[in-house]
BATIRO-990008 format. One line per field, with one value per atom (N, C-alpha, C): residue number from 1; chain; atom name; x, y, z. Coordinates in steps of 0.02 Angstrom, whole numbers, always signed. Example, Ala and Ser with C-alpha at 12.3 -4.5 7.8 and 13.67 -1.06 7.14 Angstrom:
2
n: [1  1  1  2  2  2]
chain: [A  A  A  A  A  A]
atom: [N  CA  C  N  CA  C]
px: [+660  +615  +660  +642  +684  +645]
py: [-284  -225  -165  -112  -53  +2]
pz: [+390  +390  +390  +354  +357  +394]
END
This chain:
206
n: [1  1  1  2  2  2  3  3  3  4  4  4  5  5  5  6  6  6  7  7  7  8  8  8  9  9  9  10  10  10  11  11  11  12  12  12  13  13  13  14  14  14  15  15  15  16  16  16  17  17  17  18  18  18  19  19  19  20  20  20  21  21  21  22  22  22  23  23  23  24  24  24  25  25  25  26  26  26  27  27  27  28  28  28  29  29  29  30  30  30  31  31  31  32  32  32  33  33  33  34  34  34  35  35  35  36  36  36  37  37  37  38  38  38  39  39  39  40  40  40  41  41  41  42  42  42  43  43  43  44  44  44  45  45  45  46  46  46  47  47  47  48  48  48  49  49  49  50  50  50  51  51  51  52  52  52  53  53  53  54  54  54  55  55  55  56  56  56  57  57  57  58  58  58  59  59  59  60  60  60  61  61  61  62  62  62  63  63  63  64  64  64  65  65  65  66  66  66  67  67  67  68  68  68  69  69  69  70  70  70  71  71  71  72  72  72  73  73  73  74  74  74  75  75  75  76  76  76  77  77  77  78  78  78  79  79  79  80  80  80  81  81  81  82  82  82  83  83  83  84  84  84  85  85  85  86  86  86  87  87  87  88  88  88  89  89  89  90  90  90  91  91  91  92  92  92  93  93  93  94  94  94  95  95  95  96  96  96  97  97  97  98  98  98  99  99  99  100  100  100  101  101  101  102  102  102  103  103  103  104  104  104  105  105  105  106  106  106  107  107  107  108  108  108  109  109  109  110  110  110  111  111  111  112  112  112  113  113  113  114  114  114  115  115  115  116  116  116  117  117  117  118  118  118  119  119  119  120  120  120  121  121  121  122  122  122  123  123  123  124  124  124  125  125  125  126  126  126  127  127  127  128  128  128  129  129  129  130  130  130  131  131  131  132  132  132  133  133  133  134  134  134  135  135  135  136  136  136  137  137  137  138  138  138  139  139  139  140  140  140  141  141  141  142  142  142  143  143  143  144  144  144  145  145  145  146  146  146  147  147  147  148  148  148  149  149  149  150  150  150  151  151  151  152  152  152  153  153  153  154  154  154  155  155  155  156  156  156  157  157  157  158  158  158  159  159  159  160  160  160  161  161  161  162  162  162  163  163  163  164  164  164  165  165  165  166  166  166  167  167  167  168  168  168  169  169  169  170  170  170  171  171  171  172  172  172  173  173  173  174  174  174  175  175  175  176  176  176  177  177  177  178  178  178  179  179  179  180  180  180  181  181  181  182  182  182  183  183  183  184  184  184  185  185  185  186  186  186  187  187  187  188  188  188  189  189  189  190  190  190  191  191  191  192  192  192  193  193  193  194  194  194  195  195  195  196  196  196  197  197  197  198  198  198  199  199  199  200  200  200  201  201  201  202  202  202  203  203  203  204  204  204  205  205  205  206  206  206]
chain: [A  A  A  A  A  A  A  A  A  A  A  A  A  A  A  A  A  A  A  A  A  A  A  A  A  A  A  A  A  A  A  A  A  A  A  A  A  A  A  A  A  A  A  A  A  A  A  A  A  A  A  A  A  A  A  A  A  A  A  A  A  A  A  A  A  A  A  A  A  A  A  A  A  A  A  A  A  A  A  A  A  A  A  A  A  A  A  A  A  A  A  A  A  A  A  A  A  A  A  A  A  A  A  A  A  A  A  A  A  A  A  A  A  A  A  A  A  A  A  A  A  A  A  A  A  A  A  A  A  A  A  A  A  A  A  A  A  A  A  A  A  A  A  A  A  A  A  A  A  A  A  A  A  A  A  A  A  A  A  A  A  A  A  A  A  A  A  A  A  A  A  A  A  A  A  A  A  A  A  A  A  A  A  A  A  A  A  A  A  A  A  A  A  A  A  A  A  A  A  A  A  A  A  A  A  A  A  A  A  A  A  A  A  A  A  A  A  A  A  A  A  A  A  A  A  A  A  A  A  A  A  A  A  A  A  A  A  A  A  A  A  A  A  A  A  A  A  A  A  A  A  A  A  A  A  A  A  A  A  A  A  A  A  A  A  A  A  A  A  A  A  A  A  A  A  A  A  A  A  A  A  A  A  A  A  A  A  A  A  A  A  A  A  A  A  A  A  A  A  A  A  A  A  A  A  A  A  A  A  A  A  A  A  A  A  A  A  A  A  A  A  A  A  A  A  A  A  A  A  A  A  A  A  A  A  A  A  A  A  A  A  A  A  A  A  A  A  A  A  A  A  A  A  A  A  A  A  A  A  A  A  A  A  A  A  A  A  A  A  A  A  A  A  A  A  A  A  A  A  A  A  A  A  A  A  A  A  A  A  A  A  A  A  A  A  A  A  A  A  A  A  A  A  A  A  A  A  A  A  A  A  A  A  A  A  A  A  A  A  A  A  A  A  A  A  A  A  A  A  A  A  A  A  A  A  A  A  A  A  A  A  A  A  A  A  A  A  A  A  A  A  A  A  A  A  A  A  A  A  A  A  A  A  A  A  A  A  A  A  A  A  A  A  A  A  A  A  A  A  A  A  A  A  A  A  A  A  A  A  A  A  A  A  A  A  A  A  A  A  A  A  A  A  A  A  A  A  A  A  A  A  A  A  A  A  A  A  A  A  A  A  A  A  A  A  A  A  A  A  A  A  A  A  A  A  A  A  A  A  A  A  A  A  A  A  A  A  A  A  A  A  A  A  A  A  A  A  A  A  A  A  A  A  A  A  A  A  A  A  A  A  A  A  A  A  A  A  A  A  A  A  A  A  A  A  A  A  A  A  A  A  A  A  A  A  A  A  A  A  A  A  A  A  A  A  A  A  A  A  A  A  A  A  A  A  A  A  A]
atom: [N  CA  C  N  CA  C  N  CA  C  N  CA  C  N  CA  C  N  CA  C  N  CA  C  N  CA  C  N  CA  C  N  CA  C  N  CA  C  N  CA  C  N  CA  C  N  CA  C  N  CA  C  N  CA  C  N  CA  C  N  CA  C  N  CA  C  N  CA  C  N  CA  C  N  CA  C  N  CA  C  N  CA  C  N  CA  C  N  CA  C  N  CA  C  N  CA  C  N  CA  C  N  CA  C  N  CA  C  N  CA  C  N  CA  C  N  CA  C  N  CA  C  N  CA  C  N  CA  C  N  CA  C  N  CA  C  N  CA  C  N  CA  C  N  CA  C  N  CA  C  N  CA  C  N  CA  C  N  CA  C  N  CA  C  N  CA  C  N  CA  C  N  CA  C  N  CA  C  N  CA  C  N  CA  C  N  CA  C  N  CA  C  N  CA  C  N  CA  C  N  CA  C  N  CA  C  N  CA  C  N  CA  C  N  CA  C  N  CA  C  N  CA  C  N  CA  C  N  CA  C  N  CA  C  N  CA  C  N  CA  C  N  CA  C  N  CA  C  N  CA  C  N  CA  C  N  CA  C  N  CA  C  N  CA  C  N  CA  C  N  CA  C  N  CA  C  N  CA  C  N  CA  C  N  CA  C  N  CA  C  N  CA  C  N  CA  C  N  CA  C  N  CA  C  N  CA  C  N  CA  C  N  CA  C  N  CA  C  N  CA  C  N  CA  C  N  CA  C  N  CA  C  N  CA  C  N  CA  C  N  CA  C  N  CA  C  N  CA  C  N  CA  C  N  CA  C  N  CA  C  N  CA  C  N  CA  C  N  CA  C  N  CA  C  N  CA  C  N  CA  C  N  CA  C  N  CA  C  N  CA  C  N  CA  C  N  CA  C  N  CA  C  N  CA  C  N  CA  C  N  CA  C  N  CA  C  N  CA  C  N  CA  C  N  CA  C  N  CA  C  N  CA  C  N  CA  C  N  CA  C  N  CA  C  N  CA  C  N  CA  C  N  CA  C  N  CA  C  N  CA  C  N  CA  C  N  CA  C  N  CA  C  N  CA  C  N  CA  C  N  CA  C  N  CA  C  N  CA  C  N  CA  C  N  CA  C  N  CA  C  N  CA  C  N  CA  C  N  CA  C  N  CA  C  N  CA  C  N  CA  C  N  CA  C  N  CA  C  N  CA  C  N  CA  C  N  CA  C  N  CA  C  N  CA  C  N  CA  C  N  CA  C  N  CA  C  N  CA  C  N  CA  C  N  CA  C  N  CA  C  N  CA  C  N  CA  C  N  CA  C  N  CA  C  N  CA  C  N  CA  C  N  CA  C  N  CA  C  N  CA  C  N  CA  C  N  CA  C  N  CA  C  N  CA  C  N  CA  C  N  CA  C  N  CA  C  N  CA  C  N  CA  C  N  CA  C  N  CA  C  N  CA  C  N  CA  C  N  CA  C  N  CA  C  N  CA  C  N  CA  C  N  CA  C  N  CA  C  N  CA  C  N  CA  C  N  CA  C  N  CA  C  N  CA  C  N  CA  C  N  CA  C  N  CA  C  N  CA  C  N  CA  C  N  CA  C  N  CA  C  N  CA  C  N  CA  C  N  CA  C]
px: [+105  +90  +151  +209  +271  +286  +278  +293  +249  +185  +139  +160  +181  +203  +264  +313  +374  +358  +313  +294  +262  +219  +185  +234  +280  +329  +376  +397  +443  +409  +346  +309  +301  +286  +279  +345  +399  +464  +483  +479  +503  +454  +389  +339  +346  +375  +380  +429  +469  +524  +515  +465  +461  +392  +382  +319  +317  +257  +249  +245  +242  +240  +173  +123  +56  +42  -19  -40  -7  +8  -1  +44  +35  +71  +146  +179  +252  +277  +335  +363  +396  +374  +402  +475  +520  +592  +604  +611  +613  +674  +726  +785  +769  +714  +694  +671  +652  +628  +682  +745  +801  +842  +817  +850  +823  +859  +835  +821  +864  +853  +789  +776  +716  +654  +657  +600  +586  +639  +629  +599  +621  +591  +518  +504  +435  +391  +419  +381  +365  +414  +403  +348  +352  +302  +233  +231  +167  +132  +169  +139  +119  +159  +146  +95  +91  +48  -12  -7  -61  -103  -70  -104  -148  -154  -201  -273  -282  -349  -358  -305  -309  -280  -318  -292  -256  -216  -189  -201  -265  -289  -265  -238  -212  -136  -106  -34  -19  +35  +56  +120  +128  +188  +252  +249  +310  +333  +292  +315  +372  +377  +430  +498  +498  +562  +590  +552  +576  +644  +691  +758  +757  +705  +702  +693  +659  +649  +701  +713  +768  +759  +697  +686  +683  +707  +702  +637  +616  +555  +562  +622  +634  +624  +649  +640  +566  +530  +458  +422  +436  +404  +419  +481  +502  +482  +470  +460  +396  +367  +311  +247  +249  +192  +147  +109  +66  -6  -28  -98  -107  -56  -60  -15  -22  +19  +75  +67  +116  +133  +195  +216  +181  +150  +114  +43  +22  -45  -49  -110  -121  -122  -113  -109  -180  -213  -280  -279  -336  -342  -402  -401  -457  -518  -508  -564  -610  -674  -723  -745  -764  -786  -841  -887  -941  -913  -861  -830  -796  -760  -727  -776  -833  -883  -911  -920  -947  -897  -833  -783  -759  -754  -725  -774  -834  -883  -879  -827  -819  -770  -777  -731  -663  -608  -542  -531  -508  -500  -443  -449  -394  -338  -276  -220  -181  -207  -171  -151  -197  -183  -193  -181  -194  -150  -87  -43  -71  -96  -124  -188  -231  -296  -289  -235  -226  -184  -162  -124  -172  -148  -190  -148  -181  -145  -103  -120  -82  -19  -9  +51  +38  +91  +86  +52  +34  +6  +55  +119  +171  +175  +167  +166  +108  +50  -9  +2  +25  +36  +88  +142  +197  +173  +132  +107  +53  +8  -47  -21  +27  +52  +90  +113  +153  +114  +50  +12  -46  -42  -90  -74  -126  -116  -171  -156  -203  -264  -323  -385  -436  -447  -491  -565  -581  -651  -670  -620  -633  -636  -674  -685  -620  -573  -510  -458  -472  -423  -373  -382  -335  -373  -337  -362  -304  -318  -266  -273  -217  -217  -237  -216  -230  -301  -325  -391  -428  -455  -488  -545  -549  -600  -596  -536  -527  -545  -574  -595  -536  -480  -422  -385  -368  -324  -252  -209  -138  -102  -94  -67  +6  +45  +117  +138  +94  +110  +169  +176  +232  +300  +301  +363  +376  +323  +330  +330  +298  +284  +217  +195  +131  +140  +94  +97  +28  +26  -38  -33  -88  -90  -109  -73  -87  -120  -180  -217  -221  -222  -226  -281  -305  -352  -312  -321  -284  -327  -306  -343  -334  -388  -385  -340  -297  -249  -285  -345  -382  -432  -449  -497  -478  -437  -412  -467  -529  -583  -611  -593  -618  -565  -585  -540  -551  -497  -502  -464  -487  -455  -403  -339  -288  -236  -211  -157  -94  -59  +3  +64  +60  +119  +99  +144  +138  +184  +163  +205  +206  +265  +268  +234  +204  +172  +219  +238  +284  +247  +285  +256  +221  +248  +216  +146  +139  +74  +24  +49  +5  -20  +25  +5  -42  -29  -72  -143  -146  -211  -248  -211  -241  -272  -237  -260  -299  -316  -357  -325  -259  -225  -237  -214  -226  -184]
py: [-588  -518  -479  -496  -463  -474  -537  -554  -514  -506  -469  -395  -366  -297  -288  -334  -330  -336  -382  -391  -328  -296  -235  -179  -168  -114  -125  -188  -203  -192  -213  -203  -129  -89  -16  +14  -7  +21  +7  -56  -72  -50  -49  -31  +41  +83  +154  +168  +118  +133  +112  +72  +53  +28  +21  -3  -79  -105  -177  -212  -278  -319  -348  -333  -356  -425  -449  -515  -568  -627  -648  -609  -621  -583  -588  -531  -530  -557  -589  -616  -560  -553  -504  -519  -470  -482  -495  -558  -578  -550  -533  -505  -439  -408  -346  -357  -418  -432  -425  -428  -421  -357  -314  -252  -197  -181  -134  -65  -42  +24  +25  -30  -34  -36  -72  -76  -9  +27  +93  +141  +135  +176  +157  +92  +69  +97  +101  +131  +204  +240  +310  +317  +275  +278  +257  +206  +183  +238  +270  +322  +383  +401  +461  +452  +392  +382  +336  +290  +242  +259  +283  +293  +356  +389  +445  +420  +364  +337  +268  +228  +160  +157  +127  +114  +46  +36  -30  -38  -45  -35  -85  -142  -189  -187  -140  -129  -68  -70  -13  +16  +81  +114  +84  +63  +38  -30  -60  -121  -104  -41  -20  -18  -28  -33  -104  -150  -219  -218  -261  -262  -268  -301  -309  -241  -194  -127  -78  -83  -47  +26  +50  +120  +129  +186  +201  +237  +240  +276  +351  +377  +447  +459  +413  +420  +416  +371  +365  +429  +454  +516  +575  +580  +638  +636  +575  +570  +534  +494  +452  +459  +493  +495  +555  +549  +604  +596  +535  +522  +495  +502  +477  +520  +512  +550  +510  +443  +400  +341  +318  +263  +197  +193  +133  +130  +183  +185  +147  +129  +92  +140  +113  +152  +164  +214  +231  +293  +309  +369  +409  +473  +517  +506  +485  +476  +420  +433  +383  +341  +278  +235  +267  +305  +338  +389  +425  +474  +440  +385  +348  +322  +298  +273  +329  +388  +445  +471  +472  +500  +450  +387  +337  +284  +285  +234  +172  +166  +111  +133  +107  +125  +92  +129  +99  +44  -15  -69  -58  -87  -87  -132  -110  -146  -190  -200  -238  -308  -342  -410  -417  -363  -364  -415  -423  -472  -542  -557  -624  -634  -584  -591  -597  -571  -572  -631  -673  -732  -783  -818  -868  -913  -951  -997  -961  -898  -861  -830  -831  -801  -782  -758  -738  -670  -651  -585  -530  -542  -493  -487  -542  -540  -497  -506  -467  -393  -374  -304  -273  -310  -287  -272  -317  -308  -254  -256  -207  -136  -122  -54  -30  -76  -58  -59  -77  -84  -36  +22  +75  +106  +125  +158  +209  +257  +311  +283  +304  +282  +338  +378  +435  +416  +352  +331  +320  +321  +309  +375  +376  +437  +466  +424  +447  +462  +441  +449  +392  +341  +285  +219  +167  +99  +55  -8  -54  -121  -149  -213  -271  -269  -324  -318  -257  -245  -197  -221  -178  -137  -74  -27  -15  -20  -6  +66  +77  +144  +187  +156  +192  +228  +291  +325  +302  +320  +300  +349  +328  +373  +391  +346  +357  +374  +404  +417  +466  +512  +559  +525  +470  +432  +386  +356  +306  +336  +394  +418  +390  +411  +390  +343  +297  +249  +234  +212  +190  +116  +83  +11  +2  -41  -57  -126  -129  -192  -212  -276  -301  -355  -367  -421  -482  -537  -598  -659  -715  -778  -802  -828  -856  -917  -922  -977  -1045  -1045  -1107  -1122  -1070  -1078  -1030  -1054  -1010  -976  -1001  -971  -910  -901  -845  -790  -729  -671  -635  -622  -588  -521  -476  -410  -418  -421  -440  -385  -381  -334  -355  -306  -321  -292  -227  -195  -127  -100  -31  +13  +76  +125  +188  +216  +277  +335  +378  +438  +497  +531  +587  +648  +695  +758  +795  +792  +825  +797  +731  +699  +719  +725  +745  +816  +862  +931  +938  +900  +903  +880  +828  +803  +854  +888  +939  +996  +1015  +1073  +1052  +987  +961  +977  +969  +981  +927  +936  +886  +824]
pz: [+814  +802  +781  +811  +793  +719  +696  +627  +579  +598  +555  +550  +606  +605  +562  +568  +528  +454  +436  +366  +338  +378  +356  +345  +392  +386  +328  +318  +264  +196  +190  +128  +113  +164  +155  +130  +160  +143  +70  +50  -17  -70  -54  -103  -126  -86  -102  -159  -178  -223  -295  -311  -381  -400  -465  -491  -490  -486  -480  -547  -544  -604  -619  -577  -591  -563  -575  -552  -596  -569  -500  -453  -388  -338  -347  -341  -341  -275  -276  -213  -174  -113  -68  -54  -57  -44  +30  +49  +120  +156  +119  +152  +188  +168  +200  +272  +289  +356  +409  +388  +435  +421  +377  +360  +406  +459  +509  +479  +435  +405  +364  +327  +287  +331  +387  +432  +466  +483  +512  +461  +399  +345  +335  +341  +335  +390  +451  +506  +492  +465  +447  +394  +342  +288  +313  +355  +381  +422  +466  +509  +467  +418  +379  +323  +295  +236  +249  +295  +307  +367  +420  +484  +485  +429  +425  +419  +385  +374  +406  +405  +432  +503  +548  +615  +615  +667  +682  +757  +774  +842  +893  +872  +922  +924  +888  +889  +932  +969  +1010  +981  +987  +960  +990  +1053  +1083  +1055  +1012  +977  +928  +910  +864  +899  +965  +1000  +998  +969  +962  +927  +948  +917  +841  +814  +741  +706  +739  +711  +740  +805  +835  +849  +853  +870  +946  +969  +1040  +1053  +1117  +1134  +1117  +1125  +1108  +1033  +992  +919  +900  +932  +918  +938  +997  +1021  +976  +954  +915  +842  +815  +742  +720  +763  +740  +780  +836  +881  +865  +811  +790  +814  +825  +841  +912  +953  +1022  +1066  +1132  +1178  +1209  +1212  +1244  +1198  +1202  +1158  +1175  +1234  +1253  +1225  +1192  +1164  +1098  +1079  +1016  +957  +898  +837  +810  +837  +816  +772  +742  +700  +722  +707  +727  +684  +622  +576  +599  +602  +622  +562  +573  +518  +476  +509  +472  +423  +445  +400  +341  +356  +303  +250  +273  +226  +184  +215  +179  +127  +144  +99  +46  +64  +18  -5  +22  +4  +48  +87  +135  +188  +247  +301  +290  +292  +284  +336  +317  +365  +413  +472  +520  +492  +501  +470  +519  +579  +629  +605  +573  +550  +475  +437  +366  +330  +353  +320  +329  +387  +398  +358  +356  +323  +247  +219  +146  +122  +167  +147  +115  +64  +30  -14  -56  -100  -152  -166  -216  -189  -123  -94  -22  +11  +80  +85  +147  +157  +139  +151  +133  +57  +20  -53  -77  -46  -65  -54  +6  +21  -25  -35  -77  -148  -175  -243  -246  -197  -195  -194  -150  -143  -205  -247  -305  -370  -368  -431  -436  -406  -419  -486  -522  -587  -598  -640  -655  -693  -671  -703  -693  -744  -739  -732  -741  -734  -660  -616  -545  -507  -453  -415  -388  -369  -341  -396  -457  -511  -513  -470  -466  -467  -490  -487  -464  -453  -429  -462  -481  -517  -473  -410  -364  -336  -326  -298  -345  -401  -449  -418  -439  -415  -340  -312  -241  -226  -166  -147  -126  -108  -83  -139  -130  -179  -169  -215  -211  -164  -101  -50  -62  -93  -100  -171  -209  -279  -286  -239  -244  -236  -201  -193  -252  -278  -332  -401  -409  -476  -499  -558  -584  -643  -650  -705  -732  -793  -822  -839  -837  -852  -926  -960  -1029  -1031  -1060  -1066  -1139  -1152  -1221  -1225  -1285  -1297  -1319  -1284  -1302  -1289  -1318  -1309  -1237  -1209  -1142  -1142  -1092  -1088  -1082  -1053  -1043  -1099  -1137  -1192  -1248  -1295  -1350  -1390  -1387  -1425  -1389  -1327  -1287  -1284  -1299  -1296  -1230  -1196  -1131  -1133  -1091  -1083  -1027  -1044  -996  -986  -925  -910  -947  -977  -1013  -978  -959  -928  -900  -861  -837  -878  -889  -921  -877  -864  -823  -857  -819  -844  -831  -883  -875  -848  -821  -797  -853  -913  -970  -982  -979  -990  -935  -873  -818  -829  -846  -857  -916  -969  -1027  -1010  -968  -947  -904  -861  -817  -856  -910  -949  -1011  -1014  -1071  -1138  -1141  -1204  -1254  -1317  -1369  -1356]
END
């Protein structure tokens, strides 16, 4: 359980700083697992950006006092304890599953073991989280205005867009690698969206 928590915090920390490279899964920078400052930053990001909708109901706040993360109970109480009264409580949220389904079309999943559940032949759970959090892109055809390269048509909006900036996905038509006679619609690259482009879109400019 400790390893899963560390992987989640590290993925949150590093994902906030840059755009992703798309599928297949990017390799999670494992050096972050022993970077105490990065893990503490990940704890801050997780509590402020993820724990509003997603619970981690089998995790307790006092797990953040583990030497790998290095936070004191006083630091947790003063900076991270928004949805509980004591550091020994679990990481729950006020939003009920019924509300989540009504607002997003599906109840946001509990993140306690998300790293384990997303591990597969394509990469580790940390690889999945690292890539998923970095591959949101603007898509006006979706209800939230966002889409995701790893999880197409995901119901979740891009919670950390203010930290990462905005990007659009560029797709191209190309021959299938396994069948040259078949043309596929494939991801090519991400391009940053400037503030000018955002404002122009808001005001329906030319």
